[in-house]
C-alpha positions in Angstrom: -28.6 32.6 17.0 -26.5 35.4 18.6 -27.3 38.3 16.3 -27.8 41.8 17.7 -31.5 42.5 17.2 -31.5 46.2 17.7 -32.4 46.9 14.0 -34.3 43.7 13.5 -37.8 43.8 12.0 -40.1 41.2 10.6 -41.3 41.6 7.0 -44.7 42.6 8.2 -43.2 45.7 9.6 -41.0 46.6 6.7 -41.7 48.2 3.3 -39.7 47.5 0.2 -37.3 50.3 -0.5 -35.2 51.2 -3.5 -31.5 52.1 -3.5 -30.6 55.6 -4.5 -30.9 55.8 -8.2 -33.0 52.6 -8.4 -32.0 49.0 -7.7 -32.6 46.9 -4.6 -32.0 47.5 -0.9 -31.8 45.1 2.0 -35.3 46.1 2.9 -36.8 45.4 -0.5 -34.8 42.2 -0.6 -36.4 41.1 2.7 -39.8 42.0 1.3 -39.2 40.0 -1.9 -38.1 36.9 0.1 -40.7 37.2 2.9 -37.8 36.9 5.3 -36.7 38.5 8.6 -34.4 41.5 8.3 -31.6 42.0 10.7 -29.7 45.2 10.3 -30.3 48.3 8.2 -33.1 48.2 5.6 -31.1 50.7 3.5 -28.1 48.6 2.4 -27.9 48.9 -1.4 -27.3 45.7 -3.3 -26.5 45.2 -7.0 -25.4 41.6 -7.5 -24.8 38.1 -6.1 -21.5 36.5 -5.2 -20.0 33.5 -3.5 -19.2 34.3 0.1 -15.5 34.1 -0.4 -15.5 36.1 -3.7 -18.3 38.6 -3.1 -17.7 42.3 -3.5 -19.4 45.2 -1.6 -22.9 45.5 -2.8 -23.3 41.8 -3.4 -25.8 39.4 -1.8 -24.4 36.0 -0.6 -25.9 32.9 0.8 -25.2 31.1 4.1 -26.7 27.6 4.3 -24.5 26.0 6.9 -22.0 26.6 9.7 -19.2 26.1 7.1 -20.2 29.3 5.3 -21.2 31.1 8.4 -17.6 31.0 9.5 -16.6 32.9 6.4 -19.1 35.8 6.9 -16.9 37.9 9.1 -14.2 38.2 6.4 -16.5 38.3 3.5 -16.9 41.6 1.6 -20.6 40.9 0.8 -23.1 43.5 2.0 -26.1 41.3 2.6 -26.3 37.6 3.6 -29.3 35.4 3.0 -29.2 33.1 6.0 -31.0 29.8 6.4 -33.0 29.8 9.6 -31.3 27.8 12.3 -27.7 28.5 11.2 -25.9 30.5 13.8 -24.0 33.7 12.9 -21.9 35.7 15.4 -23.0 39.2 14.3 -24.5 41.3 11.5 -21.4 43.5 10.9 -21.2 47.2 10.5 -23.0 48.6 7.5 -24.3 45.1 6.5 -27.6 43.3 6.8 -28.9 39.7 7.0 -32.2 38.3 5.7 -33.3 35.1 7.4 -35.3 32.7 5.3 -36.6 29.1 5.6 -35.3 27.9 2.2 -32.2 29.1 0.5 -33.0 27.6 -2.9 -36.3 29.4 -3.1 -34.6 32.6 -2.0 -31.9 32.2 -4.6 -34.4 31.7 -7.4 -36.3 34.9 -6.5 -33.2 36.9 -6.2 -31.6 35.8 -9.5 -35.0 36.3 -11.3 -35.2 39.8 -9.8 -31.7 40.8 -10.7 -31.4 39.1 -14.1 -30.8 41.7 -16.9 -33.2 41.6 -19.7 -32.1 39.5 -22.6 -31.8 41.1 -26.0 -34.3 39.7 -28.4 -35.2 40.7 -32.0 -38.0 43.3 -32.5 -41.5 42.0 -33.1 -42.0 41.2 -36.7 -39.8 39.8 -39.4 -36.2 41.0 -39.8 -35.4 42.2 -43.4 -32.6 39.6 -43.6 -34.9 36.7 -42.7 -36.4 34.4 -45.4 -40.0 33.4 -44.7 -42.0 31.3 -47.2 -45.2 33.1 -48.3 -47.3 30.1 -47.1 -45.8 30.2 -43.6 -48.1 31.5 -40.8 -46.3 34.0 -38.5 -48.3 35.4 -35.6 -48.1 39.2 -35.6 -46.6 39.3 -32.1 -43.8 36.8 -33.0 -40.2 37.9 -33.6 -38.2 36.5 -36.5 -34.6 37.6 -36.1 -31.8 38.2 -38.6 -30.9 35.4 -41.1 -33.7 33.1 -40.0 -35.4 30.8 -42.4 -39.1 29.7 -42.1 -40.2 27.0 -44.5 -43.4 26.4 -46.4 -46.6 26.1 -44.3 -44.6 26.4 -41.0 -46.3 28.0 -38.0 -44.8 30.4 -35.5 -47.1 31.1 -32.5 -47.8 34.3 -30.5 -44.8 36.0 -28.8 -42.4 33.3 -29.9 -38.8 34.4 -30.8 -36.4 33.0 -33.4 -33.2 34.8 -32.3 -30.7 34.5 -35.2 -30.0 32.1 -38.0 -32.7 29.7 -36.9 -34.1 27.2 -39.4 -37.7 26.1 -39.3 -38.6 23.4 -41.8 -41.6 22.8 -43.9 -44.8 22.1 -42.0 -43.0 22.6 -38.7 -44.8 24.2 -35.8 -43.6 26.4 -32.9 -46.1 27.2 -30.1 -46.5 30.4 -28.1 -43.9 32.1 -25.9 -41.1 29.8 -27.1 -37.6 31.1 -27.7 -35.3 29.3 -30.1 -31.6 30.3 -29.9 -29.0 31.1 -32.5 -28.3 28.6 -35.3 -30.8 26.0 -34.0 -33.0 24.0 -36.3 -36.5 22.5 -36.2 -36.7 20.2 -39.2 -39.7 19.4 -41.4 -43.0 18.4 -39.7 -41.5 18.7 -36.2 -43.5 20.3 -33.4 -42.4 22.3 -30.3 -44.9 23.5 -27.8 -45.5 26.6 -25.6 -43.1 28.3 -23.2 -40.1 26.3 -24.4 -36.5 27.5 -24.3 -34.1 26.1 -27.0 -30.5 27.2 -26.7 -27.9 27.8 -29.4 -27.0 25.1 -32.0 -29.7 22.6 -31.2 -30.7 20.2 -33.9 -34.3 18.9 -33.7 -35.6 16.4 -36.2 -32.6 15.3 -38.3 -32.6 11.6 -39.4 -31.7 9.1 -36.8 -28.5 6.9 -36.9 -30.1 4.0 -38.8 -28.3 1.8 -41.4 -28.7 -1.6 -42.9 -26.2 -3.8 -44.7 -27.0 -4.2 -48.4 -25.2 -5.8 -51.4 -22.8 -3.3 -53.1 -24.0 -2.3 -56.6 -20.7 -3.5 -58.0 -21.6 -7.0 -56.8 -18.5 -7.1 -54.6 -19.3 -7.3 -50.9 -21.8 -5.2 -49.0 -22.1 -1.7 -47.7 -24.1 0.3 -45.3 -27.3 2.0 -46.6 -29.1 4.8 -44.6 -32.6 4.0 -43.6 -35.1 6.8 -44.3 -36.8 8.3 -41.2 -40.4 9.3 -42.0 -41.5 10.3 -38.6 -41.0 13.6 -36.6 -40.2 15.0 -33.2 -43.0 16.3 -30.9 -41.9 18.4 -27.9 -44.4 19.4 -25.2 -44.7 22.6 -23.2 -42.2 24.2 -20.8 -39.3 22.1 -22.1 -35.8 23.5 -21.9 -33.1 22.2 -24.3 -29.4 23.0 -23.8 -26.8 24.0 -26.4 -25.5 21.3 -28.8 -28.3 18.8 -28.1 -29.6 16.6 -30.9 -33.0 15.0 -31.0 -33.5 12.6 -33.9 -36.8 12.2 -35.7 -38.5 8.8 -35.6 -38.3 6.2 -38.4 -42.1 6.2 -38.2 -44.4 7.8 -35.6 -42.8 10.4 -33.3 -39.8 10.9 -31.0 -41.5 12.6 -28.1 -40.3 14.9 -25.2 -42.9 15.3 -22.4 -43.9 18.6 -21.0 -41.7 20.1 -18.2 -38.6 18.1 -19.2 -35.2 19.8 -18.9 -32.4 18.7 -21.1 -28.8 19.9 -20.6 -26.1 20.6 -23.1 -24.6 18.1 -25.5 -27.3 15.4 -25.1 -28.1 12.9 -27.8 -31.7 11.5 -28.0 -32.1 8.8 -30.6 -34.9 8.1 -33.0 -38.3 6.9 -31.6 -37.3 7.7 -28.0 -40.2 8.6 -25.7 -39.3 10.9 -22.8 -41.9 11.4 -20.0 -42.9 14.6 -18.2 -40.6 16.6 -15.9 -37.5 14.5 -16.6 -34.0 15.9 -16.0 -31.4 14.8 -18.5 -27.9 16.1 -17.7 -25.0 16.9 -20.0 -23.5 14.3 -22.4 -26.3 11.8 -21.8 -26.8 9.5 -24.8 -30.1 7.6 -25.4 -30.1 5.0 -28.2 -33.1 4.4 -30.4 -36.5 3.5 -28.9 -35.6 4.3 -25.3 -38.6 5.0 -23.1 -38.3 7.2 -19.9 -41.2 7.5 -17.5 -42.1 10.7 -15.7 -39.7 12.4 -13.3 -36.6 10.4 -14.4 -33.2 11.9 -13.6 -30.2 10.9 -15.7 -26.9 12.3 -14.4 -24.0 13.3 -16.6 -22.6 10.9 -19.2 -25.3 8.3 -18.7 -25.6 6.0 -21.7 -28.7 3.9 -22.4 -28.8 1.0 -24.8 -31.6 0.8 -27.4 -35.1 -0.4 -26.6 -34.6 0.1 -22.8 -37.6 1.1 -20.6 -36.8 3.2 -17.5 -39.7 3.6 -15.1 -41.2 6.7 -13.3 -38.9 8.6 -10.9 -35.8 6.5 -11.6 -32.4 8.0 -10.8 -29.2 6.9 -12.7 -25.9 8.1 -11.4 -23.1 9.8 -13.5 -21.4 7.6 -16.1 -24.0 4.9 -15.7 -24.3 2.4 -18.5 -27.9 1.2 -18.6 -28.3 -2.2 -20.4 -31.4 -3.5 -18.7 -34.9 -2.1 -18.0 -35.2 -0.3 -14.6 -38.4 -0.6 -12.5 -40.0 2.6 -11.3 -38.6 4.4 -8.3 -35.2 2.8 -8.2 -31.7 4.3 -8.1 -29.0 2.6 -10.3 -25.3 3.2 -10.5 -22.3 2.0 -12.4 -21.4 0.6 -15.8 -23.1 -1.7 -16.4 -25.7 0.0 -14.2 -27.2 -2.0 -11.3 -29.3 -1.2 -8.2 -27.4 1.3 -6.0 -27.0 -1.0 -3.0 -25.5 -3.7 -5.1 -23.3 -1.3 -6.9 -22.0 0.1 -3.6 -21.2 -3.4 -2.3 -19.3 -4.2 -5.5 -17.4 -1.0 -5.3 -16.4 -1.6 -1.7 -15.2 -5.1 -2.6 -13.3 -3.7 -5.6 -11.5 -1.2 -3.4 -10.3 -4.0 -1.1 -9.3 -6.3 -4.0 -5.6 -5.5 -4.0 -5.2 -6.0 -0.2 -7.2 -9.3 -0.4 -4.9 -10.5 -3.2 -1.8 -9.7 -1.1 -3.2 -11.6 1.8 -3.9 -14.6 -0.4 -0.3 -14.2 -1.7 -1.6 -14.1 -5.3 1.1 -12.4 -7.4 1.0 -10.9 -10.8 -2.2 -12.1 -12.5 -1.3 -10.8 -15.9 0.2 -14.1 -17.2 
C-alpha cells in the first residue's frame, strides 16, 4: 500500500473524538471499528454513501481495486479500506480507516449512525382497543388504533406501532416490535426480540379446500377446510412486509429462532422452518414443507407441498423444488436439481441451437 503515513496512527494510540457540535469524526470512527487511521483524526462525518455518489462528510467503502480506482474522484471524506487493497493516496482533508472485514465495519457504522425510530409512548394509546382480560406489561407500548383481544399477552418493552391486531389468546414476547397494520391471529405466539414489518399476516387459515357435493344436488363445489392449529414463532425472528404465515390445520406452523424472512413471502399451513434460515423475497412454501437449520432460499423459490429440505441447503433464485433435498447441498433450476447437474444442463441448452444447425435440423415446430 502506497499511502503517505505521516499522520498514521494505530487505534491503540488514538482516542475517539466528536465532530464540532456532536457527531462522529474519522478518529472516533477508527476507534469504533478497531481499525488503523491514515490521515487526520478530525475529519467530520455525518453519513454513508456509495463511492461514486458520496457527498462531502460521507463515509464510503473500498473492498477491491475496482473501487480503489474511484477514490481519487470521489467526494467522500472518509474511506473504510479493506486491508490489502492498494490505494494511491489519502487525499487532502480526507482520511482512511483500514479494517480486516468490510462487512463487520459496515454493520458497526450503520448501527452507530442509524437515527432513532419513532415508536409509541409506553402505555396504551387512547385510540387503542384492549380487552379487559388482556395482559399488557407496564413497559409495553400499544400504539394508535391497535386492537388486543381477550386473554392476549404483550410482554415487556414490546411495541405495537399502529393499527396492529392481536387476536384472542395470542402471545407476544419481550422486546418485540410489530409494525403498522400487521396481525397476529387467535392463539398464535411470537417470541422475544422479533421484528415484524408492516402489513404482515400471521395465523390466517391456510389454503385448504375439499370438493363436496353441492347442496342443490347438481355437481360439486369447493368447501374450505377449518384450520384449528396456530403459528409459533421463535426468538430473534425478522419478518418482512407483506409476508403471510398460515396457521396449521392441527398442531402448529413453526418458525425457528434466528430465522430471517424477506418481504412478500408465503409460508403455508403446517410448515416447519428451522433455526437461522434465510428466506428471500417472493418465496412460496406450500403446506407441510420442512426446512432444516441454516437453509437459504433465494428470491422466488417455490417449494411443493410435503417437501423436506435438509440442514444448510441452498436453493438458487427462481428454483422450483419438487423433491426432497439432502442436507448441505446446493440446488438450482426449475425443476430444481443439484447445482453441478443444473450447470451442465444449462451449458448444453445454450449450445442447443448451434448443435441443431450442425445436424441440419430445421424447424421443429411441425
